[in-house]
N, C-alpha and C positions, 0 to 999 in steps of 0.2 A: 410468543410469550403468553398470548391470550389462549391458544389452543392447550397449553399446559396448565392453565389456571393460575399463572403468575402475575401478581400485580405489577403495573408499570406506568410510567408517566413520561412523555416526551417533552424535552426542552429544546427550543429552537433558539440558537445564539444570535440569529440575524436581528432579532428584536430583543435582545437580552437586557433586563433591568435588574442589576444585581446589587442588593443591599449588603454592603461590605461589613456593616455593624451586626448584620444577622448571622445566624448559625445555620448551616445546611441541614436539611432533613436527614434522617438516618436512611441507609439503603445502599444499594451497589449501583455505581454510576458508570455507565458503559459509553465511552467517548466515540461518536461516530463521525467526528470531523473529517472532512475530505479536503485533501491537499488542492483538489481541483475546484473548490468551492467558488473561487473567484470567477470561474468561467460560466457560473450560473447566477451571476449578479448578486453573489455574496462575498463582496471583496474583503471585508473585515472579519470573516468567520474565524480565521486562524487566530487573530489578535483577541477577539472575544473569548474563544475557547481557552487560550492560554490563561487569561485572567480567571475565568471560571474554574479551571482545574486547580490553579494556585490556591484559590479560596477553599475548595474542597479538600485538597490535600493538607492545607494548613490545619484543618479541623479534623484530620485523621480519617477521612472517608475513604472507603474502597472504591478506587477508580481503575476501571479496566481500559487499557491503552492510555497510560498516564501521560503526564506532561512530558517526561523525558521521550517517550515514544513519539509524541506529536512533534516535538522539535526535530526529531530524526526524519519523520515522515515528510516535511517541508524542505528538506535540504538534500539534494542529490550529491552534493560535495561531502557532506557529513556521512551519508550512507556509504560511499565508496571507501571512506577511510575507516568507518566502523566495520565494513564487511572484511576488509583486508586485515584488520587488527584482530579478527577471530579466525583468521586462517582460511577464509573463503575466497575464491578466485573471482576476480572482476575483469572486464575488458581493459586494456590499456586506456587511461583517462587523464584529462587535463582540465583544470578549472581556470577560467579567466573572468575578469570583471572589466566591463566597458567594451564599447564597440572597437576601439583601436586595438586593444589587447587581443580581441577575437581575431581580427583581420592579421595580425601578426603571428598568432598561434596557428592559424590555417595555413599560412605560407609555409611553416616548418612541418606540417602534417604530410605524410607520405600516402597518398591515396585518398580514396573517399573515406568520410567519417560520419559518425552520428553526432548530431548537435542537439542538446536538449537544455531547456531552462532549468536553472537550479531548483526552482519551485514550479511543478508542474501538475501532475496528476491525470490519470487515465490516458497517458501518452500525449497529452496536449503539448504542442509545440515541438514534438520530436521530429527532427528532419534528417534525412540522408543527403549530406552535402557531397555532391560529386565533382563540383568545380566552382569556379569563380561566380558564375551566374546564380547558382543556388545560394552561395554565401551572400552576394549582393542583395538578394531578396529579403534575407534576414537583417542585414545591416541598415537597409533602407527604412526599416521600422523597429529598430532594436529596442527602444524604450518601451514599446508595446509587447515586444517578444518576451521580456523577462521583467518580473515584478521587482527583483532586487538587484538588477544590473549584473548578475553572475550567470554564466553558462558553463555547460560541461561539454568538452569534445571528447568523443569515445570511440575507440576502436569498432569498425563495422565487422561484425561477425555474421556471416550468412548461415542460417541453420541447415544442417546437411539435408534434412528431410522437408525443410520448409516450415518447420513447426518449432514453437518455443514451449517452455514448461512453466507452470504457475503452481508452486507448492502452497497448499492451504493449511494454516494452522489455527487451532482454537484451543485455548487453555493448556498450552504447553504440549498439545498432541498434534501429530500430522494427521489431518483428516483424509486428504487424498491429494493427487497431483492432477492438473488439467493440462492436456496437450492441446495447443492452440495453433491453428493455421494463421500464419504471419504474412500471407500474401497480400492482404488487404491494406497493409499499412501498419502504423505503430499504435493506433488507438485500439487496445485490446481488452477493453472492459468487458467481462464476460456476463454482466448483468442481463437479464432478459430485455429490460427497457432499452438497452443500447443496441439490440439486434433488429435489422430491418430487412425484409425481403429474403433475397438469396444468400445473406451473410452466413447462414448456417450450411451452405453448400459449396465449398471450394471446388475447383476445376477437378481435382483428383477424386472426387466422389466421397471423400471422408467428411464428417461433420466438422464444422469450425472448432467446436469444443468437444473434446473427448476426455472422459475421466479415466485416470489409471490409478485404480483402487489399491493395487498391490505395489506401487512403485515406491522403492525404499533406496534412494541413492546413497552412495558412499558418504556424502557430505551431510547426511540428515542430522546426525548428533551435533555437528557444529552449527547447523542451522538453528537447532533448539537452543543451544548455549547462547548464540548471537540474540536470538529473540528474548530470551529470558534476561540477559544483561540490558537489553535495550527497553525493557517494559512493554514489549509488544506481545500482547496476549492473544489477540485476534488479528491475524495478519496474512499477507501472501508474499511470497518471494518469487520473483520471475528470473528466469535462467535460460541460456542457451547451452546445449550440449555440444562440445567441441569434438573434434575427430577422434580423440582417445576416450571419449565418454564421459569426460569430466564436465561438471556444471560450471558456467561463468555466470554469475549474478550481475544483473544490471538494473533491477528495480525492486523496491519494497513498498508495500501499501498496508497501511493499518486499517483503512476503511474498505475492507474487501468486499467483493460482490460475487454472487454465485449464479450459475446458469441452469435454471430449472430444467430445461429440456435435456441437457447433458446428464443431469442426475437422473432423470426418469429413464434415459437410455441405458444408464449403468444399473438399473434395477429399482432405484428409487429408495434403497435401503438406507443409504447415507446421504445427508443433506447438510449443507454448510449451515443454513439458517437453524436447522434442528440441533446441530452441535452447539451453536451459540446459545440457544435457548436452554439447553441442558446445562451448559457451563454457568450461565448466569443464575440458573435455578440453584445450582450447588453452592455458588458464592453467596447468594441471598440467605441460604439456610446457615452457612457458616457465620455470617454477619449476625443473624438472629440469635444464634447460639451464643455468640460472644455478648451480646447485649443482655441476654437472659442471665448469663453468669455474672456479669457486672451488677446487675440488679439485685441478685442474690446476696453479693457480697456488701452491698450498700445497705441492705435491709436488716 
């Protein structure tokens, strides 16, 4: 934003003091709430953000990644339901609430499965359950494993080439797709701050994060429709490509991050943060134009 000369101000909701009798300032409000905020000592970030966005939206302010989008962001259960409703394929999934329900569901599952908290973020808590020993580790500390008591059991799909895909979207446009080596586990945040040491160098010699600038999957239009309906304007959709080449979507993030090194290797012509800044700049111009028009009508 600063590089483009755009005015901005950051609001931190972990110490929010909100006057509900007041009126929000004019502008464009970009919601950067992260579903994994609770893992960084911001346990109530979602609750505070929800109230803040209700206040902004009640006063007609332009909110990027609105309240509806945020509610979907923090529920893997609702994500699966919404993806399926838009004709997008997901791994076979079962939602359960409570430790006893998890144990019973696991007994009926045929083979290894993925277990994830309903509210997670950046892959936090995602486990491959191979047998009873893995399950017992989760059950022993179940109340700490999940914030809301609900977990999702999901079909385990091994990527054919060991890599998963992360489709990045900004302002209703597909910016690019990232191919990610999944050999190191399920915490696949592409942010430079998350990368340490040799995490850029998997055993096959390929970079952990590779940009696919021309990737246009058959599911792309349905993805765009899904994001538009969900209020997700800056988002990433993660998927595994099955043997037939179809994408099976397993996660959605509105608080997306980008890998600068991967963008540089791809030539640096397209950057996620640049796309966001351009989008916010256009939205700010639209809001300013609407305000000027209202002022002329009132005078």
